[in-house]
C-alpha positions as CSV (number, residue, x, y, z in Angstrom):
1,X,0.0,0.3,-0.2
2,X,1.1,3.2,-0.6
3,X,1.4,6.3,1.4
4,X,-1.1,8.1,-0.4
5,X,-3.8,5.0,0.1
6,X,-2.6,5.0,3.6
7,X,-3.3,8.5,4.5
8,X,-7.0,7.7,2.6
9,X,-7.5,4.9,5.0
10,X,-6.8,6.7,8.1
11,X,-9.1,9.7,7.0
12,X,-11.9,7.3,6.6
13,X,-11.6,5.6,10.2
14,X,-11.1,9.3,11.3
15,X,-15.0,9.6,10.9
16,X,-16.1,6.8,13.2
17,X,-13.9,8.2,15.9
18,X,-15.3,11.7,15.6
19,X,-18.4,10.4,15.8
20,X,-18.0,8.1,18.8
21,X,-16.1,11.5,20.3
22,X,-19.7,13.6,20.1
23,X,-21.8,11.1,21.2
24,X,-19.4,10.2,24.6
25,X,-19.4,14.2,25.3
26,X,-23.6,14.1,24.5
27,X,-23.6,11.1,26.9
28,X,-22.0,13.4,30.0
29,X,-24.3,16.3,29.0
30,X,-27.2,14.1,30.1
31,X,-25.9,14.0,33.6
32,X,-26.7,17.3,34.0
33,X,-30.3,18.2,34.8
34,X,-32.2,20.3,31.9
35,X,-31.8,23.6,32.9
36,X,-27.9,23.4,32.9
37,X,-28.0,21.8,30.0
38,X,-30.2,24.6,28.4
39,X,-27.0,26.4,28.6
40,X,-25.7,24.7,25.5
41,X,-28.0,26.4,23.6
42,X,-29.0,30.1,24.3
43,X,-26.7,32.4,22.4
44,X,-26.6,36.1,25.0
45,X,-26.9,36.9,27.9
46,X,-30.7,37.9,27.6
47,X,-31.5,34.5,27.2
48,X,-30.7,33.4,30.4
49,X,-33.9,34.6,31.6
50,X,-35.4,31.8,28.7
51,X,-34.3,29.2,30.0
52,X,-37.5,27.4,30.5
53,X,-38.2,28.6,26.7
54,X,-35.1,26.6,25.9
55,X,-36.4,23.7,27.4
56,X,-39.3,23.2,25.8
57,X,-37.9,24.8,22.2
58,X,-35.0,21.9,21.9
59,X,-36.6,19.6,23.9
60,X,-34.4,18.7,26.8
61,X,-37.5,17.1,28.6
62,X,-37.4,14.6,25.8
63,X,-35.8,11.4,25.1
64,X,-32.1,11.6,24.9
65,X,-32.3,10.7,21.4
66,X,-34.1,13.4,20.0
67,X,-32.2,15.5,22.1
68,X,-29.1,14.2,20.5
69,X,-30.3,15.2,17.2
70,X,-31.4,18.3,18.4
71,X,-27.8,19.4,20.1
72,X,-25.7,17.8,16.8
73,X,-27.4,20.4,14.1
74,X,-27.1,23.1,16.8
75,X,-22.9,22.0,17.3
76,X,-22.7,21.4,13.2
77,X,-24.1,25.5,12.8
78,X,-21.3,26.3,15.4
79,X,-23.9,27.5,18.3
80,X,-22.0,25.5,21.1
81,X,-24.0,27.7,23.8
82,X,-22.6,30.6,25.9
83,X,-19.5,30.9,27.9
84,X,-19.9,33.3,31.3
85,X,-16.3,32.8,32.3
86,X,-13.7,35.1,31.8
87,X,-15.0,36.4,29.2
88,X,-19.0,36.3,28.3
89,X,-19.7,35.6,24.4
90,X,-20.8,32.3,22.5
91,X,-18.2,29.8,22.8
92,X,-17.0,29.1,19.8
93,X,-15.9,32.8,19.6
94,X,-14.2,33.0,23.0
95,X,-12.6,29.6,22.0
96,X,-11.4,31.3,18.9
97,X,-10.4,34.4,20.7
98,X,-8.2,32.4,23.1
99,X,-6.8,29.6,21.3
100,X,-3.8,31.9,19.4
101,X,-2.3,32.8,23.0
102,X,-2.3,28.7,23.7
103,X,-0.8,28.5,20.4
104,X,1.9,31.1,20.6
105,X,3.1,29.0,23.7
106,X,3.2,25.8,22.4
107,X,4.8,27.3,19.1
108,X,7.9,27.9,21.2
109,X,7.8,24.9,23.4
110,X,7.1,22.2,21.6
111,X,10.2,22.3,19.0
112,X,12.7,23.3,21.7
113,X,10.8,20.3,23.9
114,X,11.4,17.6,21.1
115,X,14.8,18.6,19.4
116,X,16.3,19.1,22.8
117,X,14.5,15.5,24.2
118,X,15.4,13.8,21.4
119,X,18.8,15.5,21.0
120,X,19.6,14.1,25.1
121,X,17.9,11.3,24.6
122,X,20.4,10.1,22.2
123,X,23.3,11.1,23.7
124,X,22.5,9.8,27.0
125,X,21.9,6.1,25.1
126,X,25.4,6.6,23.5
127,X,27.4,7.5,26.0
128,X,25.3,4.7,28.4
129,X,26.6,5.1,32.0
130,X,29.1,8.1,31.5
131,X,28.7,11.6,33.3
132,X,26.7,12.6,30.5
133,X,24.2,10.1,31.0
134,X,24.3,10.4,34.9
135,X,23.5,14.1,34.2
136,X,20.9,13.8,31.6
137,X,19.1,11.2,33.9
138,X,19.1,13.7,36.7
139,X,17.4,15.9,34.8
140,X,14.6,14.1,33.5
141,X,14.4,12.8,37.1
142,X,14.3,16.3,38.1
143,X,11.1,17.5,35.7
144,X,9.4,14.4,36.7
145,X,9.2,15.0,40.8
146,X,8.5,19.0,39.7
147,X,4.7,19.8,39.6
148,X,4.0,22.3,36.9
149,X,2.2,24.9,39.6
150,X,5.0,25.0,42.1
151,X,7.9,25.0,39.9
152,X,5.8,28.0,38.7
153,X,5.0,30.2,41.6
154,X,9.2,29.5,42.5
155,X,9.6,31.3,39.0
156,X,7.5,34.1,39.8
157,X,8.9,34.5,43.2
158,X,12.7,34.3,42.2
159,X,11.5,36.8,39.4
160,X,10.1,39.2,41.5
161,X,13.0,39.0,43.9
162,X,14.9,40.3,41.3
163,X,13.1,42.3,39.3
164,X,10.5,43.7,41.5
165,X,7.9,42.5,38.7
166,X,5.4,40.0,39.0
167,X,5.7,38.1,35.2
168,X,2.1,37.3,34.6
169,X,-0.1,37.5,31.6
170,X,1.0,38.1,27.9
171,X,2.3,41.5,28.2
172,X,2.6,44.6,31.0
173,X,-0.1,46.7,31.8
174,X,1.4,49.4,29.4
175,X,1.7,47.3,26.3
176,X,-1.9,45.8,27.3
177,X,-3.1,49.1,27.3
178,X,-1.6,50.0,24.1
179,X,-2.8,47.0,22.3
180,X,-6.4,46.8,23.9
181,X,-7.6,50.8,24.3
182,X,-5.9,53.0,22.0
183,X,-7.1,51.8,18.6
184,X,-3.1,52.0,17.4
185,X,-2.8,48.2,17.1
186,X,-3.7,46.3,14.5
187,X,-4.5,42.3,15.3
188,X,-3.6,40.1,12.5
189,X,-3.4,36.8,13.8
190,X,-3.3,36.6,17.3
191,X,-0.2,36.1,18.3
192,X,1.3,38.9,20.2
193,X,4.9,38.5,18.8
194,X,4.0,38.0,15.3
195,X,1.3,41.1,15.3
196,X,3.9,43.2,17.1
197,X,6.5,42.6,14.1
198,X,3.8,43.2,11.6
199,X,2.6,46.4,12.8
200,X,6.3,47.5,12.6
201,X,6.8,46.2,9.7
202,X,3.6,46.8,7.9
203,X,2.1,49.8,9.6
204,X,5.9,51.5,10.6
205,X,4.9,51.2,14.5
206,X,7.8,51.1,16.0
207,X,6.5,50.2,19.3
208,X,4.9,47.3,17.6
209,X,8.6,45.7,17.9
210,X,8.2,46.5,21.8
211,X,5.6,44.8,22.2
212,X,6.8,41.4,20.8
213,X,9.7,41.7,23.1
214,X,7.3,42.3,25.9
215,X,5.4,39.4,24.7
216,X,8.7,37.2,24.4
217,X,10.0,38.6,27.9
218,X,6.4,37.2,29.3
219,X,6.5,33.8,28.2
220,X,9.9,32.8,29.2
221,X,8.7,31.6,32.3
222,X,5.7,29.8,31.2
223,X,7.8,28.2,28.2
224,X,10.7,27.7,31.5
225,X,8.0,25.4,33.2
226,X,6.8,23.1,30.5
227,X,9.6,22.6,28.9
228,X,11.3,21.1,31.6
229,X,8.3,19.1,32.6
230,X,7.8,17.4,28.8
231,X,11.4,17.0,28.6
232,X,12.0,14.8,31.1
233,X,9.7,12.2,30.1
234,X,10.6,12.4,26.2
235,X,14.8,11.8,27.4
236,X,13.4,9.0,28.9
237,X,11.6,7.5,26.3
238,X,14.7,8.0,23.7
239,X,17.2,7.2,26.1
240,X,15.0,3.7,26.3
241,X,14.3,3.3,22.7
242,X,17.8,4.3,21.5
243,X,19.1,1.9,23.8
244,X,16.7,-1.1,22.8
245,X,18.1,-0.3,18.9
246,X,21.7,-0.4,19.1
247,X,21.6,-4.0,20.4
248,X,19.8,-5.2,17.2
249,X,21.6,-7.5,14.7
250,X,21.4,-4.8,12.3
251,X,23.1,-2.4,14.3
252,X,25.9,-4.7,15.2
253,X,26.5,-5.8,11.5
254,X,26.4,-2.6,10.4
255,X,29.4,-2.1,13.0
256,X,30.9,-5.1,11.8
257,X,30.9,-3.6,8.0
258,X,33.4,-0.7,9.8
259,X,30.5,2.0,9.1
260,X,31.4,5.0,11.8
261,X,29.9,5.6,14.7
262,X,28.1,8.4,13.9
263,X,26.4,7.2,10.8
264,X,25.3,4.0,12.6
265,X,23.4,6.2,14.7
266,X,22.3,9.1,12.6
267,X,21.3,6.5,9.4
268,X,19.9,3.7,11.6
269,X,19.5,3.2,15.3
270,X,18.1,7.0,15.5
271,X,15.5,6.1,12.6
272,X,14.0,3.6,14.3
273,X,14.0,4.8,17.7
274,X,12.3,7.6,16.7
275,X,9.2,5.6,16.1
276,X,7.1,5.4,19.6
277,X,8.9,9.3,20.2
278,X,6.4,10.7,17.3
279,X,3.4,9.1,19.0
280,X,4.2,10.9,22.8
281,X,5.8,14.3,20.6
282,X,2.3,14.1,18.6
283,X,0.4,13.8,21.6
284,X,2.4,16.4,23.5
285,X,1.8,18.8,20.8
286,X,-1.9,18.6,21.1
287,X,-1.7,18.7,24.8
288,X,-0.1,22.1,24.3
289,X,-2.3,23.3,21.5
290,X,-5.9,22.2,24.1
291,X,-4.6,24.3,26.4
292,X,-1.9,24.0,29.8
293,X,-4.6,24.6,32.3
294,X,-2.4,24.7,35.4
295,X,0.7,26.8,33.9
296,X,-1.3,29.2,32.3
297,X,-3.8,29.7,35.5
298,X,-0.4,30.0,37.7
299,X,0.7,32.7,35.2
300,X,-2.5,34.0,34.6
301,X,-1.9,33.6,30.8
302,X,-5.2,34.3,28.6
303,X,-5.2,31.0,26.7
304,X,-7.8,28.6,26.4
305,X,-6.4,26.6,29.3
306,X,-6.8,29.6,31.8
307,X,-10.7,29.9,30.4
308,X,-11.2,26.3,30.7
309,X,-10.0,26.4,34.6
310,X,-12.3,29.0,35.0
311,X,-15.4,27.4,33.7
312,X,-14.9,24.2,35.5
313,X,-14.1,25.9,39.2
314,X,-17.3,28.2,38.1
315,X,-19.2,30.7,36.7
316,X,-20.3,33.9,37.5
317,X,-23.3,32.2,39.8
318,X,-20.4,29.9,41.3
319,X,-21.4,26.9,39.6
320,X,-19.2,25.2,36.7
321,X,-19.9,27.0,33.6
322,X,-21.4,24.0,31.9
323,X,-21.8,25.1,28.0
324,X,-17.6,26.0,28.2
325,X,-16.4,23.0,29.9
326,X,-18.5,20.7,27.2
327,X,-17.1,22.8,24.1
328,X,-13.5,22.6,25.6
329,X,-14.1,19.2,25.9
330,X,-15.4,18.6,22.4
331,X,-12.3,20.9,21.2
332,X,-9.9,18.8,22.8
333,X,-11.1,15.7,21.4
334,X,-10.7,16.4,18.3
335,X,-6.9,18.1,18.6
336,X,-5.9,14.0,20.1
337,X,-8.1,12.6,17.0
338,X,-6.2,14.5,14.3
339,X,-3.1,14.6,16.4
340,X,-3.5,10.9,16.6
341,X,-3.8,11.1,12.6
342,X,-0.9,12.8,12.0
343,X,1.3,10.6,14.2
344,X,-0.1,7.5,12.0
345,X,0.9,9.2,8.8
346,X,4.3,10.0,10.6
347,X,5.0,6.4,11.2
348,X,4.2,5.6,8.1
349,X,6.5,7.6,6.3
350,X,9.3,6.7,8.9
351,X,8.9,2.9,8.6
352,X,6.9,2.0,5.4
353,X,6.1,-1.6,7.0
354,X,3.4,0.0,8.6
355,X,1.5,0.6,5.7
356,X,1.6,-3.0,4.8
357,X,-0.2,-4.2,8.7
């Protein structure tokens, strides 16, 4: 089977997976009362007063089968309810407005974590039981042991002690005022580092570069926390798979033929060792893009994760924001389904034998 046929086959299999995810999310909503489920349909603040009417209109007191059809049709139209957490508005719109902040973190975290994790994991395996291996293992064990919220608070405390500034949010208050209140900042992508550069290059606004620098500075601590923790698992996994690959017969044969050790590692051992690493990396990227709930909350970073945490802990009336929680669950499920699809395609590219399965 060629790579193109394999990709088509995987795309077809994605459909029942997505349907299963939709059904599971719907079944979870059945645990709530009709009044709570009504928030999955309202579109504005004034609609909250008409909850009894929404229960009748959308048949929330009818059978689950009838409700599923109605709810699915609303979701396909983009209506996932009304968010009352941190930012009020239709759930889909709020998610899309907050997603760029999360993506901006993921863009920096993912390549740093994957490249350094694989590099150190390979080096650790090649130099097994040597000082570099011991140092790398100490780093990975430390990363495993540190809770993200604790590390975040420690870094905030150290930064405040050194600079007198609490490094929270996406930018400083002064920069925030320039972005949101002056009307002198054009938002192109929602990524402040990119938009700052574009404002400088396209619109000739010199403060755009200052915004980019400010945004980068405010991302240093969240990036450090998430990278430190995620890199630990990637190092350990890469090291173990690399050690296993180095004991394979084809590696021993390659060495016996007189190939350079660097060529044996780079062309043979590492390629085969990367297959399980690709899985973990793909799921890690999906996790990053679906929101860093704890890290975004600790650093008051206005991404999807912080919004989801606020929705789960209580809306404006002290009760969980059902529509936002369900919308976030739906959003996360889609991300993981498509990340698994990409991982499967990468599998087939790295190891063509997988296509024959």
